[in-house]
NUKE-721653 format. One record per residue: residue in one letter; x, y, z of N, C-alpha, C, O in turn. Coordinates in Angstrom, 2 decimals, decimal comma. Example, Ala and Ser with C-alpha at 12.3 -4.5 7.8 and 13.67 -1.06 7.14 Angstrom:
2
  code    neast   nnorth      nup   caeast  canorth     caup    ceast   cnorth      cup    oeast   onorth      oup
     A    13,19    -5,69     7,80    12,30    -4,50     7,80    13,20    -3,30     7,80    14,24    -3,32     8,46
     S    12,85    -2,25     7,08    13,67    -1,06     7,14    12,90     0,03     7,87    13,41     1,14     8,04
//
This chain:
116
  code    neast   nnorth      nup   caeast  canorth     caup    ceast   cnorth      cup    oeast   onorth      oup
     M     0,85    -1,18     0,00     0,00     0,00     0,00     0,90     1,24     0,00     1,85     1,33     0,78
     N     0,59     2,20    -0,89     1,41     3,40    -0,93     1,03     4,35     0,20     0,02     4,15     0,89
     R     1,83     5,38     0,38     1,66     6,30     1,51     0,31     7,02     1,48    -0,33     7,17     2,52
     A    -0,13     7,45     0,30    -1,41     8,17     0,19    -2,57     7,26     0,56    -3,50     7,68     1,25
     A    -2,53     6,01     0,12    -3,60     5,06     0,46    -3,60     4,76     1,95    -4,66     4,64     2,57
     A    -2,41     4,62     2,52    -2,31     4,36     3,96    -2,84     5,54     4,76    -3,52     5,36     5,77
     E    -2,54     6,74     4,31    -3,03     7,95     4,98    -4,55     8,01     4,92    -5,20     8,33     5,92
     L    -5,12     7,70     3,77    -6,57     7,70     3,61    -7,22     6,64     4,51    -8,23     6,91     5,16
     R    -6,64     5,45     4,56    -7,17     4,39     5,42    -7,09     4,81     6,89    -8,01     4,55     7,66
     G    -6,00     5,46     7,27    -5,85     5,92     8,65    -6,88     6,97     9,03    -7,44     6,92    10,12
     R    -7,12     7,91     8,14    -8,13     8,95     8,42    -9,54     8,36     8,53   -10,32     8,75     9,39
     R    -9,85     7,41     7,65   -11,15     6,75     7,73   -11,29     6,00     9,05   -12,34     6,04     9,69
     A   -10,23     5,31     9,44   -10,26     4,56    10,71   -10,45     5,51    11,88   -11,19     5,19    12,82
     E    -9,81     6,66    11,86    -9,97     7,63    12,94   -11,40     8,16    13,00   -11,94     8,35    14,09
     R   -12,01     8,40    11,84   -13,42     8,84    11,83   -14,32     7,76    12,40   -15,20     8,04    13,22
     L   -14,10     6,53    11,97   -14,90     5,41    12,47   -14,71     5,25    13,98   -15,68     5,05    14,71
     A   -13,48     5,34    14,44   -13,20     5,23    15,88   -13,90     6,35    16,65   -14,45     6,12    17,73
     G   -13,88     7,55    16,10   -14,55     8,68    16,74   -16,05     8,43    16,88   -16,62     8,70    17,94
     W   -16,67     7,92    15,84   -18,11     7,63    15,92   -18,38     6,50    16,89   -19,37     6,54    17,63
     W   -17,53     5,50    16,90   -17,68     4,38    17,84   -17,63     4,90    19,28   -18,45     4,52    20,12
     L   -16,67     5,75    19,55   -16,55     6,32    20,90   -17,78     7,15    21,26   -18,28     7,06    22,38
     R   -18,26     7,95    20,32   -19,46     8,76    20,59   -20,65     7,87    20,94   -21,42     8,19    21,85
     L   -20,79     6,76    20,23   -21,88     5,83    20,53   -21,75     5,23    21,92   -22,74     4,80    22,51
     K   -20,54     5,19    22,45   -20,27     4,65    23,78   -20,27     5,73    24,86   -19,90     5,48    26,00
     G   -20,68     6,95    24,49   -20,81     8,01    25,48   -19,61     8,93    25,64   -19,58     9,75    26,55
     W   -18,62     8,79    24,78   -17,44     9,65    24,84   -17,67    10,90    23,99   -18,47    10,89    23,06
     R   -16,97    11,96    24,33   -16,98    13,19    23,54   -15,56    13,38    23,00   -14,60    13,37    23,77
     I   -15,43    13,55    21,71   -14,11    13,76    21,09   -13,72    15,21    21,32   -14,44    16,13    20,92
     I   -12,58    15,42    21,96   -12,14    16,79    22,27   -10,84    17,14    21,57   -10,36    18,27    21,68
     G   -10,25    16,20    20,85    -9,03    16,48    20,09    -8,80    15,41    19,04    -9,14    14,24    19,25
     Q    -8,23    15,82    17,91    -7,94    14,89    16,83    -6,61    15,22    16,19    -6,26    16,39    16,03
     R    -5,87    14,19    15,85    -4,60    14,32    15,10    -3,69    15,39    15,70    -3,37    16,39    15,05
     L    -3,29    15,17    16,92    -2,48    16,15    17,63    -1,01    15,72    17,62    -0,66    14,63    18,07
     R    -0,17    16,59    17,10     1,26    16,29    17,02     2,03    17,12    18,04     1,73    18,29    18,28
     T     3,01    16,48    18,63     3,92    17,18    19,54     5,34    16,84    19,08     5,53    16,07    18,15
     H     6,32    17,42    19,75     7,71    17,13    19,41     8,13    15,71    19,80     9,18    15,25    19,35
     V     7,35    15,01    20,61     7,72    13,67    21,06     6,83    12,57    20,48     7,12    11,38    20,66
     G     5,77    12,93    19,79     4,87    11,93    19,23     3,53    12,55    18,89     3,35    13,76    18,98
     E     2,60    11,71    18,52     1,28    12,22    18,17     0,20    11,33    18,77     0,42    10,17    19,12
     V    -0,98    11,92    18,88    -2,16    11,24    19,40    -3,24    11,36    18,34    -3,50    12,45    17,83
     D    -3,87    10,25    18,03    -4,92    10,28    17,00    -6,20    10,94    17,50    -6,77    11,80    16,82
     L    -6,66    10,54    18,68    -7,90    11,09    19,25    -7,71    11,34    20,74    -6,98    10,62    21,42
     V    -8,38    12,38    21,22    -8,50    12,61    22,65    -9,99    12,63    22,94   -10,75    13,35    22,29
     A   -10,41    11,84    23,92   -11,83    11,74    24,22   -12,06    11,89    25,72   -11,21    11,55    26,54
     R   -13,25    12,41    26,05   -13,64    12,59    27,45   -14,97    11,89    27,69   -15,89    11,95    26,87
     R   -15,04    11,23    28,83   -16,31    10,70    29,33   -16,27    10,89    30,83   -15,53    10,22    31,55
     G   -17,09    11,84    31,30   -17,06    12,18    32,72   -15,72    12,75    33,10   -15,25    13,72    32,50
     K   -15,09    12,16    34,10   -13,78    12,63    34,58   -12,62    11,84    33,96   -11,48    11,96    34,41
     M   -12,91    11,05    32,93   -11,87    10,26    32,27   -11,47    10,92    30,95   -12,32    11,26    30,13
     I   -10,17    11,09    30,77    -9,61    11,56    29,51    -8,82    10,40    28,92    -7,95     9,84    29,59
     A    -9,11    10,04    27,68    -8,38     8,98    27,00    -7,63     9,56    25,81    -8,21    10,24    24,96
     F    -6,34     9,29    25,77    -5,51     9,60    24,62    -5,44     8,31    23,81    -4,99     7,28    24,31
     I    -5,90     8,37    22,55    -6,21     7,14    21,82    -5,38     7,03    20,55    -5,32     7,95    19,73
     E    -4,76     5,88    20,40    -4,07     5,49    19,18    -5,02     4,61    18,37    -5,57     3,64    18,90
     V    -5,23     4,96    17,11    -6,11     4,19    16,23    -5,25     3,48    15,20    -4,40     4,10    14,56
     K    -5,47     2,18    15,06    -4,72     1,40    14,07    -5,70     0,65    13,18    -6,61    -0,01    13,68
     A    -5,52     0,76    11,88    -6,35     0,04    10,91    -5,44    -0,93    10,16    -4,31    -0,59     9,80
     R    -5,95    -2,11     9,93    -5,24    -3,12     9,17    -6,19    -3,76     8,18    -7,41    -3,70     8,34
     G    -5,63    -4,38     7,15    -6,42    -4,97     6,09    -7,16    -6,23     6,48    -8,14    -6,61     5,83
     N    -6,69    -6,88     7,56    -7,38    -8,09     8,03    -7,14    -8,26     9,53    -6,26    -7,62    10,11
     V    -7,93    -9,13    10,12    -7,89    -9,33    11,57    -6,54    -9,87    12,03    -6,05    -9,48    13,09
     A    -5,92   -10,74    11,25    -4,65   -11,34    11,65    -3,57   -10,27    11,84    -2,72   -10,40    12,72
     E    -3,60    -9,22    11,04    -2,58    -8,17    11,14    -2,77    -7,29    12,37    -1,83    -6,61    12,78
     L    -3,97    -7,29    12,97    -4,21    -6,45    14,14    -3,32    -6,82    15,32    -2,96    -5,96    16,12
     A    -2,96    -8,09    15,43    -2,13    -8,54    16,55    -0,76    -7,85    16,54    -0,12    -7,74    17,58
     F    -0,33    -7,39    15,38     0,98    -6,76    15,25     0,90    -5,25    15,02     1,90    -4,61    14,72
     A    -0,29    -4,69    15,16    -0,51    -3,27    14,83     0,06    -2,32    15,87     0,38    -1,18    15,54
     I     0,19    -2,77    17,09     0,62    -1,87    18,15     1,77    -2,53    18,92     1,76    -3,74    19,16
     D     2,74    -1,73    19,29     3,89    -2,26    20,03     4,31    -1,26    21,10     3,77    -0,16    21,19
     E     5,27    -1,65    21,90     5,71    -0,81    23,01     6,29     0,52    22,53     6,07     1,56    23,16
     F     7,01     0,49    21,42     7,59     1,73    20,88     6,49     2,73    20,55     6,58     3,90    20,93
     R     5,45     2,28    19,86     4,34     3,16    19,48     3,62     3,68    20,73     3,31     4,86    20,83
     L     3,36     2,79    21,67     2,67     3,21    22,89     3,50     4,21    23,69     2,95     5,13    24,29
     R     4,80     4,03    23,72     5,67     4,96    24,44     5,57     6,35    23,82     5,53     7,35    24,54
     R     5,52     6,43    22,50     5,39     7,73    21,82     4,04     8,37    22,11     3,97     9,58    22,33
     V     2,98     7,58    22,10     1,65     8,11    22,42     1,62     8,61    23,86     1,08     9,67    24,14
     A     2,21     7,84    24,77     2,24     8,24    26,18     3,03     9,52    26,37     2,63    10,39    27,15
     A     4,15     9,65    25,67     4,95    10,88    25,76     4,17    12,08    25,23     4,19    13,15    25,83
     A     3,47    11,89    24,11     2,65    12,97    23,55     1,50    13,31    24,50     1,17    14,48    24,68
     A     0,90    12,29    25,11    -0,20    12,52    26,06     0,29    13,34    27,24    -0,43    14,21    27,74
     E     1,50    13,07    27,70     2,05    13,83    28,83     2,20    15,30    28,47     1,95    16,18    29,30
     V     2,61    15,58    27,24     2,74    16,97    26,78     1,37    17,61    26,63     1,20    18,79    26,96
     L     0,39    16,86    26,14    -0,94    17,40    25,85    -1,88    17,44    27,05    -2,85    18,20    27,04
     A    -1,61    16,66    28,06    -2,53    16,55    29,20    -2,91    17,91    29,81    -4,09    18,12    30,08
     P    -1,98    18,82    30,03    -2,40    20,10    30,62    -3,42    20,87    29,76    -4,19    21,67    30,29
     R    -3,41    20,62    28,48    -4,34    21,29    27,57    -5,77    20,73    27,70    -6,74    21,46    27,48
     F    -5,91    19,45    28,05    -7,21    18,80    28,04    -7,74    18,41    29,42    -8,95    18,41    29,64
     A    -6,86    18,07    30,32    -7,30    17,55    31,63    -7,60    18,68    32,60    -6,97    19,74    32,58
     R    -8,56    18,42    33,45    -8,92    19,33    34,53    -8,49    18,70    35,85    -8,22    17,50    35,90
     P    -8,41    19,50    36,90    -8,08    18,91    38,20    -9,07    17,79    38,55   -10,28    17,96    38,41
     G    -8,54    16,67    39,01    -9,37    15,54    39,38    -9,67    14,56    38,27   -10,26    13,51    38,53
     D    -9,28    14,87    37,05    -9,50    13,94    35,94    -8,54    12,76    36,02    -7,42    12,89    36,51
     D    -8,99    11,63    35,55    -8,13    10,47    35,35    -7,72    10,45    33,89    -8,49    10,84    33,01
     I    -6,50    10,00    33,63    -5,96     9,98    32,28    -5,49     8,58    31,96    -4,89     7,90    32,81
     R    -5,76     8,14    30,73    -5,28     6,82    30,32    -4,95     6,83    28,82    -5,34     7,73    28,08
     I    -4,24     5,80    28,41    -3,91     5,59    27,00    -4,73     4,40    26,52    -4,68     3,32    27,12
     D    -5,48     4,59    25,43    -6,30     3,54    24,85    -5,85     3,29    23,41    -5,16     4,11    22,81
     V    -6,26     2,15    22,87    -6,03     1,80    21,47    -7,35     1,34    20,89    -8,11     0,62    21,54
     I    -7,63     1,76    19,67    -8,78     1,23    18,94    -8,24     0,58    17,66    -7,55     1,22    16,87
     L    -8,56    -0,70    17,50    -8,12    -1,47    16,34    -9,29    -1,64    15,38   -10,40    -1,98    15,78
     I    -9,01    -1,40    14,09   -10,04    -1,44    13,05    -9,60    -2,41    11,96    -8,47    -2,34    11,47
     A   -10,49    -3,32    11,59   -10,26    -4,23    10,45   -11,59    -4,40     9,72   -12,65    -4,34    10,34
     P   -11,54    -4,63     8,42   -12,78    -4,80     7,65   -13,63    -5,94     8,19   -13,11    -6,99     8,58
     G   -14,93    -5,71     8,22   -15,86    -6,76     8,61   -15,95    -7,03    10,09   -16,54    -8,03    10,50
     R   -15,39    -6,16    10,91   -15,40    -6,32    12,37   -15,81    -5,02    13,03   -15,59    -3,94    12,49
     W   -16,39    -5,14    14,21   -16,62    -3,96    15,03   -15,27    -3,46    15,51   -14,35    -4,26    15,69
     P   -15,13    -2,16    15,74   -13,87    -1,66    16,31   -13,60    -2,33    17,66   -14,51    -2,60    18,44
     Q   -12,34    -2,60    17,90   -11,93    -3,20    19,16   -11,26    -2,12    20,01   -10,21    -1,60    19,64
     H   -11,88    -1,78    21,14   -11,38    -0,72    22,02   -10,65    -1,35    23,20   -11,25    -2,02    24,03
     L    -9,35    -1,12    23,25    -8,51    -1,61    24,34    -8,25    -0,45    25,28    -7,58     0,52    24,91
     A    -8,76    -0,54    26,48    -8,66     0,57    27,44    -7,43     0,42    28,33    -7,06    -0,69    28,73
     N    -6,81     1,56    28,64    -5,74     1,63    29,61    -4,61     0,66    29,31    -4,26    -0,19    30,13
     V    -4,04     0,78    28,10    -3,04    -0,17    27,63    -1,61     0,17    28,05    -0,71    -0,66    27,91
     W    -1,38     1,38    28,56    -0,02     1,79    28,92     0,11     1,95    30,42    -0,67     2,67    31,05
     H     1,08     1,29    30,98     1,34     1,38    32,42     2,79     1,72    32,66     3,44     1,14    33,53
     G     3,32     2,66    31,88     4,74     2,96    31,92     5,17     3,92    32,95     6,35     4,23    33,05
//
């Protein structure tokens, strides 16, 4: 897959993940946020919980097992640390989540995946 096609697939996956989260009661408060240490695809709030979310799309379910790794999560966590003051309020809980997207499946939301 070329870079433009991968970018398009990623943006579609982020839109789908955003709608999935909204259906689950989350409010999207940030999208595609880049920092000097990494980027976050989505930032969502539900009550006092703020989730910094990495979205990964793959062409099939088998590839999802390899879509996320410690290196990627470390970058998301570093970016979340930089962005947290912008989104979090006193008393909020913060976590790192992943949403995995593959054709023919419901999005898979993995909550609180980083404990670094």
